[in-house]
C-alpha positions in Angstrom: 3.1 29.3 -9.1 1.9 28.7 -5.5 -1.3 27.0 -4.6 -2.7 26.8 -1.1 -5.7 24.5 -0.2 -5.0 23.9 3.5 -7.5 26.6 4.4 -9.3 29.0 2.1 -8.2 28.5 -1.6 -5.4 30.8 -2.5 -3.0 31.1 -5.5 -0.2 33.4 -6.4 2.5 33.9 -9.0 5.9 35.1 -7.8 4.3 36.4 -4.6 1.5 38.3 -6.4 -1.9 37.0 -5.4 -4.3 35.9 -8.1 -8.0 36.2 -7.4 -10.3 33.5 -8.6 -13.8 35.0 -8.8 -16.9 32.9 -8.6 -17.6 29.8 -6.5 -18.0 27.7 -9.7 -14.4 28.4 -10.9 -13.1 28.0 -7.3 -14.8 24.6 -7.0 -13.3 23.4 -10.4 -9.8 24.6 -9.4 -10.2 23.1 -6.0 -11.1 19.7 -7.5 -8.1 19.8 -9.8 -5.8 20.7 -6.9 -7.2 17.9 -4.7 -6.4 15.5 -7.6 -2.7 16.5 -7.1 -1.7 16.2 -10.7 -4.0 13.4 -11.8 -6.7 13.8 -14.4 -10.3 14.6 -13.2 -13.1 13.6 -15.6 -15.8 16.1 -16.4 -18.5 14.2 -14.5 -16.4 14.5 -11.4 -16.0 18.2 -11.9 -19.8 18.6 -12.5 -20.4 16.7 -9.3 -17.9 18.9 -7.4 -19.8 22.1 -8.5 -23.5 21.0 -8.4 -23.6 17.6 -6.6 -26.4 15.4 -7.8 -28.6 18.3 -9.1 -26.6 19.5 -12.1 -28.3 21.5 -14.9 -28.4 20.2 -18.5 -25.8 22.7 -19.5 -23.3 21.6 -16.8 -20.7 20.2 -19.1 -20.7 23.4 -21.1 -20.4 25.5 -18.0 -17.5 23.4 -16.8 -15.7 24.0 -20.1 -16.4 27.7 -19.7 -15.0 27.7 -16.2 -11.8 26.0 -17.4 -11.5 28.6 -20.1 -11.9 31.4 -17.5 -9.1 29.8 -15.4 -6.8 29.5 -18.4 -7.3 33.2 -19.1 -6.6 34.2 -15.5 -2.8 33.8 -15.9 -0.7 32.6 -18.8 1.3 30.0 -16.8 -1.9 28.7 -15.2 -3.5 28.4 -18.7 -0.5 26.3 -19.9 -0.8 24.0 -16.9 -4.4 23.0 -17.4 -4.6 20.4 -20.1 -7.3 18.3 -21.6 -6.9 14.6 -20.8 -9.5 12.2 -22.3 -12.9 13.4 -21.1 -11.5 15.5 -18.3 -8.8 17.9 -17.3 -5.5 17.8 -15.5 -3.6 20.6 -13.7 0.2 20.1 -14.1 1.8 20.8 -10.7 5.5 19.9 -11.3 7.6 22.9 -10.3 4.8 24.5 -8.4 4.3 25.0 -4.7 1.3 23.1 -3.3 0.9 23.4 0.4 -0.7 20.0 0.7 2.4 18.4 -1.0 4.7 20.2 1.4 2.6 19.1 4.3 2.8 15.5 3.2 6.6 15.7 2.8 6.9 17.0 6.4 4.7 14.2 7.7 6.7 11.6 5.7 9.9 13.1 7.2 8.4 12.9 10.7 7.4 9.2 10.2 10.9 8.3 9.0 12.5 10.1 12.0 10.0 8.3 14.3 10.9 4.9 12.9 14.6 5.7 13.6 13.7 7.1 17.1 14.9 10.6 16.2 12.1 12.2 18.1 13.4 15.7 18.1 13.7 15.8 14.3 10.2 14.2 14.1 8.8 16.9 16.3 10.4 19.7 14.2 8.9 18.2 11.0 5.4 17.9 12.6 5.6 21.5 13.8 6.4 22.6 10.3 3.6 20.5 8.8 0.9 21.8 11.2 2.0 25.4 10.7 1.0 25.2 7.0 -2.7 24.9 7.9 -4.9 28.0 7.9 -8.2 26.1 8.5 -10.1 23.1 7.0 -9.2 22.1 3.4 -10.7 24.6 0.9 -12.4 26.4 3.8 -15.4 28.4 2.5 -16.2 26.1 -0.5 -19.3 24.3 0.7 -19.2 21.4 -1.7 -20.0 17.9 -0.4 -17.9 16.2 -3.0 -14.9 18.4 -2.3 -15.3 17.8 1.5 -15.3 14.1 0.9 -12.1 14.3 -1.2 -10.5 16.4 1.5 -11.3 14.0 4.3 -8.0 12.2 4.0 -6.0 15.4 4.3 -8.1 16.7 7.3 -7.7 13.3 9.0 -3.9 13.4 8.4 -3.8 16.8 10.0 -5.6 15.6 13.1 -3.3 12.5 13.3 -0.3 14.8 13.0 -1.6 17.0 15.8 -2.0 14.0 18.0 1.4 12.7 17.2 2.9 16.1 17.8 1.0 16.4 21.1 2.4 13.0 22.3 6.0 14.1 21.5 5.6 17.5 23.1 4.3 15.9 26.3 7.1 13.3 26.2 9.6 16.1 26.1 7.9 18.1 28.9 6.6 20.9 26.6 3.2 20.9 28.2 2.9 24.6 29.0 3.9 25.7 25.5 1.4 23.3 24.1 -1.6 24.3 26.2 -2.9 27.2 24.1 -2.8 25.1 20.9 -4.4 22.1 22.5 -7.2 24.2 23.8 -7.9 25.4 20.2 -7.6 21.9 18.8 -10.0 20.4 21.4 -12.5 23.2 20.9 -12.5 22.4 17.1 -12.5 18.6 17.7 -14.3 18.0 21.1 -14.8 14.3 20.5 -11.3 13.5 19.4 -10.4 11.5 22.6 -6.6 11.5 22.1 -6.4 15.2 21.8 -8.7 15.6 24.8 -6.5 13.2 26.8 -3.4 15.2 25.9 -5.1 18.4 26.9 -6.0 16.9 30.3 -2.4 15.8 30.9 -1.1 19.2 29.9 -3.6 21.0 32.2 -2.7 18.7 35.1 1.1 19.2 34.7 0.5 23.0 34.5 -1.2 22.9 37.9 -4.8 23.0 36.7 -6.0 19.6 38.0 -9.6 20.7 38.6 -9.8 22.0 35.0 -8.4 18.8 33.7 -11.1 16.8 35.5 -13.7 19.1 34.3 -12.6 18.5 30.7 -12.9 14.8 31.3 -16.4 15.0 32.8 -17.6 17.2 30.0 -16.2 15.0 27.2 -17.5 11.8 28.8 -21.0 13.3 29.0 -20.9 14.6 25.4 -19.8 11.2 24.1 -22.6 9.4 25.9 -25.3 12.0 25.0 -24.4 12.7 21.4 -23.0 9.4 20.2 -24.3 6.9 22.8 -20.8 5.5 23.5 -18.6 5.3 26.5 -15.2 7.0 26.6 -12.2 5.0 25.4 -8.9 3.9 26.8 -7.1 7.3 26.2 -9.5 9.2 28.4 -9.6 6.5 31.0 -5.8 6.4 31.4 -5.5 10.2 31.4 -8.1 10.3 34.1 -6.3 7.6 36.2 -3.0 9.5 35.6 -4.5 12.7 37.1 -6.1 10.9 40.1 -2.8 9.2 40.8 -1.2 12.6 41.0 0.9 12.3 37.9 2.1 8.7 37.9 3.3 7.2 34.7 0.7 7.6 31.9 2.3 5.3 29.5 -0.6 5.1 27.1 -0.8 8.9 26.7 2.9 9.6 26.5 4.3 6.8 24.4 1.5 5.9 22.0 2.9 6.4 18.5 6.5 6.9 19.7 7.7 3.3 19.1 4.7 1.8 17.3 5.8 2.2 13.7 8.3 -0.3 12.2 7.0 -0.2 8.6 9.8 -0.4 6.0 10.4 2.8 4.1 8.3 3.1 0.9 10.1 2.5 -2.4 11.3 5.5 -4.4 9.4 6.2 -7.6 6.2 4.3 -6.6 4.1 4.3 -9.8 0.6 3.3 -10.6 -1.7 1.0 -8.6 -4.2 3.7 -8.3 -7.2 1.3 -8.6 -5.6 -1.2 -6.1 -4.9 1.5 -3.5 -8.4 2.8 -3.9 -9.8 -0.7 -3.3 -7.6 -1.1 -0.2 -8.7 2.3 1.1 -12.3 1.5 0.6 -12.0 -2.1 2.0 -10.3 -0.8 5.1 -13.5 1.0 6.2 -13.5 3.6 9.0 -11.3 2.5 11.9 -12.8 4.9 14.4 -16.4 3.9 13.6 -15.5 0.2 13.6 -14.0 0.4 17.1 -17.1 2.1 18.4 -19.5 -0.4 16.7 -20.0 -3.6 18.7 -21.0 -5.5 15.5 -17.9 -4.5 13.6 -14.9 -6.8 13.1 -11.3 -6.5 12.2 -10.6 -6.0 8.5 -8.2 -8.3 6.6 -7.1 -7.6 3.1 -5.2 -10.4 1.3 -2.9 -9.4 -1.6 -1.6 -12.2 -3.8 0.3 -12.5 -7.1 3.3 -13.9 -8.8 6.9 -13.2 -7.7 8.1 -9.7 -8.5 4.6 -8.3 -9.1 4.9 -5.8 -6.2 2.8 -7.2 -3.4 5.0 -6.0 -0.6 5.6 -2.6 -2.3 1.9 -2.0 -2.6 1.1 -3.2 1.0 3.8 -0.9 2.5 2.8 2.1 0.4 -0.8 1.6 1.3 0.1 1.2 5.0 2.0 4.5 5.0 -0.9 6.3 3.4 -3.4 4.7 5.8 -1.2 5.2 8.9 -3.0 8.4 10.1 -6.2 6.4 10.4 -4.5 3.8 12.7 -2.6 5.9 15.2 -2.1 3.1 17.8 0.4 1.3 15.7 1.6 0.5 12.2 3.5 -2.8 12.4 5.3 -5.0 9.8 6.4 -8.6 10.1 8.1 -10.7 7.4 7.0 -14.3 7.7 9.8 -15.4 5.3 7.8 -18.0 3.3 10.1 -17.5 0.3 13.3 -16.3 2.0 16.5 -18.0 1.0 17.5 -18.8 4.6 15.4 -19.3 7.7 12.3 -20.1 5.7 9.0 -19.6 7.3 9.7 -17.6 10.5 8.2 -19.2 13.6 5.0 -18.0 15.2 6.9 -17.5 18.4 9.4 -15.2 16.8 6.8 -13.2 14.8 4.7 -12.6 17.9 7.8 -11.4 19.7 8.4 -8.9 16.9 4.8 -7.6 17.0 4.7 -7.3 20.8 7.9 -5.4 20.8 6.5 -3.2 18.1 3.6 -2.3 20.4 6.2 -1.1 23.0 6.3 -4.2 25.2 9.6 -4.4 27.0 11.7 -7.5 26.1 11.5 -8.7 29.7 7.7 -8.4 29.7 7.2 -10.5 26.5 5.6 -13.8 27.6 7.8 -16.9 26.9 5.2 -19.3 25.5 3.4 -19.0 22.2 -0.1 -19.2 23.6 0.6 -16.5 26.2 2.0 -14.3 23.4 -1.1 -14.8 21.3 -3.3 -13.8 24.3 -1.1 -10.8 25.1 -1.1 -9.7 21.4 -4.8 -9.8 21.1 -5.4 -8.2 24.5 -3.2 -5.3 23.7 -5.1 -4.6 20.5 -8.6 -4.7 22.1 -9.0 -0.9 22.4 -6.5 0.2 19.7 -6.7 1.2 16.1 -3.7 -0.6 14.6 -2.5 -1.5 11.1 -0.5 -4.7 10.7 1.3 -5.9 7.5 2.0 -9.6 7.5 4.3 -10.1 4.5 5.6 -13.1 2.6 3.1 -15.6 4.0 3.2 -19.3 3.1 -0.4 -20.4 4.0 -3.4 -19.5 6.1 -2.3 -21.5 9.1 0.8 -19.3 9.4 -1.3 -16.2 10.1 -4.5 -17.4 11.7 -3.2 -16.7 15.2 -1.7 -13.4 14.3 -4.9 -11.8 13.0 -6.3 -9.1 15.4 -9.9 -9.7 16.4 -10.6 -6.1 17.6 -12.8 -3.8 15.6 -10.8 -0.9 14.3 -7.7 -2.9 13.3 -6.6 -3.6 9.7 -4.3 -6.4 8.5 -2.7 -6.6 5.1 -1.5 -10.1 4.2 0.7 -10.7 1.2 1.5 -14.1 -0.3 2.6 -15.7 -3.6 -0.2 -18.2 -3.1 -4.0 -17.7 -3.0 -4.9 -18.2 0.6 -8.0 -20.2 0.1 -8.9 -20.7 3.7 -8.2 -17.2 4.9 -11.7 -15.7 4.3 -10.5 -12.1 4.2 -12.8 -9.1 4.0 -11.3 -8.4 0.6 -9.1 -10.4 -1.8 -6.8 -8.5 -4.2 -4.8 -10.4 -6.9 -2.2 -8.2 -8.5 -1.6 -8.1 -12.3 1.3 -6.5 -14.2 1.6 -2.8 -14.6 -0.3 -1.1 -17.4 1.9 -0.1 -20.4 1.6 3.6 -19.4 2.6 3.0 -15.8 5.5 0.8 -17.0 6.8 3.6 -19.2 6.5 6.1 -16.3 8.3 3.8 -13.9 11.1 3.0 -16.4 11.7 6.7 -17.2 11.7 7.8 -13.6 14.3 5.2 -12.5 16.4 5.5 -15.6 16.8 9.2 -14.6 17.7 10.8 -18.0 16.3 11.2 -21.5 17.7 7.9 -23.0 14.2 6.2 -22.9 12.7 9.3 -24.6 15.5 9.4 -27.3 14.8 5.8 -28.2 11.1 5.2 -27.6 11.0 2.0 -29.7 13.9 0.5 -27.8 12.4 1.5 -24.5 9.1 -0.2 -25.6 11.1 -3.4 -26.4 12.6 -3.4 -23.0 9.1 -3.0 -21.4 7.7 -5.8 -23.6 10.5 -8.1 -22.5 9.7 -7.2 -18.8 6.0 -8.0 -19.6 4.6 -5.6 -17.0 6.5 -7.1 -14.1 7.4 -4.2 -11.7 10.5 -5.8 -10.3 11.8 -6.5 -13.8 11.1 -2.9 -14.9 12.9 -1.5 -11.9 15.9 -3.7 -12.3 16.2 -3.0 -16.0 15.9 0.8 -15.5 18.4 0.6 -12.6 20.9 -1.2 -14.9 20.5 1.5 -17.5 20.8 4.3 -14.9 24.1 2.8 -13.7 25.5 2.3 -17.2 25.7 5.8 -18.6 27.5 4.4 -21.7 24.6 2.1 -22.6 21.7 3.0 -24.9 18.2 1.7 -24.5 18.8 -0.3 -27.7 21.8 -2.0 -26.1 19.8 -2.8 -23.0 16.9 -4.3 -25.1 19.4 -6.4 -27.1 21.0 -7.8 -24.0 17.6 -8.6 -22.4 16.5 -10.4 -25.6 19.7 -12.4 -25.9 19.1 -15.9 -24.5 19.4 -16.1 -20.7 21.3 -12.8 -20.3 18.2 -11.2 -18.7 19.2 -13.2 -15.5 22.4 -11.2 -15.1 20.9 -7.9 -16.3 17.8 -8.1 -14.0 19.7 -8.1 -10.8 21.1 -5.5 -8.4 23.0 -5.4 -5.1 20.2 -6.9 -3.0 17.7 -8.0 -5.6 17.6 -10.6 -8.4 14.7 -11.6 -10.5 16.2 -15.1 -11.1 16.5 -15.5 -7.3 12.9 -14.5 -6.7 11.8 -17.0 -9.3 14.0 -19.7 -7.8 12.4 -19.2 -4.4 8.9 -19.6 -5.9 10.0 -22.7 -7.8 11.4 -24.3 -4.6 8.1 -23.6 -2.9 6.4 -26.0 -5.2 6.1 -29.7 -4.5 8.1 -32.2 -6.6 5.2 -33.0 -9.0 4.5 -29.3 -9.5 8.2 -28.6 -10.1 8.4 -31.3 -12.8 5.3 -29.9 -14.5 6.7 -26.4 -14.4 9.9 -27.5 -16.1 8.0 -29.3 -18.8 5.9 -26.1 -19.5 9.1 -24.3 -20.2 9.4 -26.4 -23.4 5.9 -25.6 -24.6 4.6 -22.4 -26.3 3.9 -20.2 -23.3 0.5 -19.0 -24.6 -0.8 -22.4 -25.9 -0.9 -24.4 -22.7 -4.0 -26.6 -22.7 -4.8 -29.3 -20.2 -5.6 -31.9 -22.9 -2.4 -31.1 -24.9 -0.3 -31.4 -21.8 -2.1 -34.6 -20.7 -1.5 -36.1 -24.1 2.2 -35.2 -24.0 2.9 -36.7 -20.6 0.4 -39.6 -20.7 -1.6 -38.5 -17.6 -5.4 -38.2 -17.4 -6.8 -34.8 -18.2 -8.2 -34.5 -14.6 -4.8 -35.3 -13.0 -3.1 -32.9 -15.4 -5.7 -30.2 -14.8 -5.2 -30.5 -11.0 -1.5 -30.0 -11.4 -1.9 -27.0 -13.6 -4.5 -25.5 -11.3 -2.2 -25.9 -8.4 0.4 -23.9 -10.3 -2.2 -21.2 -10.9 -2.9 -21.0 -7.1 0.9 -20.5 -6.6 0.9 -17.8 -9.3 3.5 -19.4 -11.5 0.9 -20.0 -14.2 -2.1 -17.9 -15.3 -5.5 -19.3 -16.3 -6.8 -17.8 -19.6 -9.9 -20.1 -19.8 -11.5 -23.1 -18.1 -8.7 -25.4 -19.3 -6.2 -23.1 -20.9 -3.2 -21.4 -19.4 -0.2 -19.3 -20.1 3.2 -18.6 -18.5 4.6 -15.1 -17.9 7.3 -14.5 -20.5 10.1 -14.3 -18.0 8.9 -17.3 -16.0 8.6 -19.3 -19.3 12.3 -18.4 -20.1 13.3 -19.3 -16.5 11.4 -22.7 -16.7 13.2 -23.5 -20.0 16.6 -22.9 -18.5 16.1 -25.1 -15.4 18.0 -28.4 -15.1 15.7 -30.9 -16.6 13.8 -28.2 -18.6 15.5 -29.4 -21.8 14.8 -33.1 -21.2 13.5 -35.3 -23.9 9.7 -35.8 -24.0 9.9 -39.4 -22.7 12.2 -38.3 -19.8 9.9 -35.5 -18.9 7.0 -38.0 -18.9 8.9 -40.3 -16.4 9.6 -37.3 -14.2 6.0 -36.1 -14.2 4.6 -39.5 -13.4 7.2 -40.5 -10.8 5.4 -41.1 -7.5 1.9 -40.5 -8.8 0.9 -44.2 -8.8 0.2 -44.3 -12.5 3.6 -45.3 -13.8 2.2 -48.2 -15.9 -0.2 -45.9 -17.7 2.6 -43.4 -18.3 4.8 -46.2 -19.7 2.1 -47.3 -22.1 1.7 -43.8 -23.3 5.4 -43.4 -23.8 5.3 -46.4 -26.2 2.7 -44.7 -28.4 3.9 -43.3 -31.8 5.4 -39.9 -31.5 2.7 -38.3 -33.6 0.0 -39.5 -31.3 1.8 -38.5 -28.1 2.2 -35.0 -29.4 -1.3 -34.6 -30.6 
């Protein structure tokens, strides 16, 4: 079946159009299509049809509308399923124009990141050609319009990016008619207006270009009470100079995206992505609001929990709202070599990402900081600062300009960062873990042995990296069964060799986190590997090692801040299953209790107290 929502709602089967009569049915179908294969609860469907003024029979009418849609066509009926208190439209194997559009945009982004501008332009042309008007044009529903905002914004951003590439390739005359329509539909979209001005000027219509500038400037001031921005100013100067280099208009977006590619089979994190999206605010409004500030979202969590994966995925999805640049910098806090990349080097990377020529990058750190913040003053840019050691490492890198968003990832809680939002990642839900495992495994072995697949997932304990590596191992071992994989994972320390791939190893990731601890924290971590992982209590540990409860609690809390230990109560903790296994296999993890006591207390200034504790009867020490 084919569904089209990029314009008026249309659906067809094998080329034959299917008519959906009634605005109520159309609104329900539109809401299900906007969900793109996810479930929509009945309250959301009611809101989509009636807004806040629903009748008492609304739920019954929604069910009737679903029944009508199911009767419309047999295949459509089979695809609409009941999920919890709502409904889901199964779209696998169907043509949905919004999905095709998103694929073209992703192809264009990838081509842009690799500086294949001709291919990027072809993908953008194909993407924009799919549109027949605003999303679900003709369905006047406030809720549907709000849901469609992201798609409409992505369309405009794609138009802008295409315009920049067309102008960069000298295609101004062929672009004029389309730009005139785009500007008529979006008269306050300054980047489109600036491109229209440049295209007019290059086509010999300088007076018309200046007239467009004056009209837009007046409209912005009279309707919004704001002055025109940098795009229009530079386009105006470009025209007055008689066509000198208009670098801002022609190169914006061409070299300003160095985000890593998103991972294949990204699964789950719906709530987290929604939180990031809502916390990011509105970049355009922020830039125009003198009281606004740059947004900073901190993402922390244990090693392998998927912080970088989530940040990069969210950055790609938010990229259309930050058209002046999407930049990524790895600060290498937990990298095997060259740990903690210097501020000087990171600033060089970021400035280059904004298109600053190597010879124009200032030599000194302070000058680089000034240049970095100055370049972002009138831009909407998204920056990902990944793998951060502490707050001091990123303080000078954070943009101060409204309209900018920074995503910061770290294995530690950055207590002094004061972000606009803090997000601590937990493991994947059992459902998302199953979906991820099955997708990567790539065949029906997990389905044939559901109990074995569940054992594998339990052993991975919700850790996305572990699930990915386990599924990858199964995918590349066609002769293995899910039962064999589960047995190998459960057998002593074999998980270390199983959960590794060409450029990724869970044991290596854990080792990097361990080496990031100070000596006292490392000793405590090794000792915890000998205790039941879910029965770690401050008093019990203090009695075992002969330290005061306060000192022991401080050490345990520092491990919590580094996300190698989880707090389950005011003075109770637990280790992730795989971290517990790793701690137990470290050198010194199998030490005798007295030896561990000496290790823990070494250098703490309370050796004598520890020695006295070590001389107590064993039954008291283990109490």
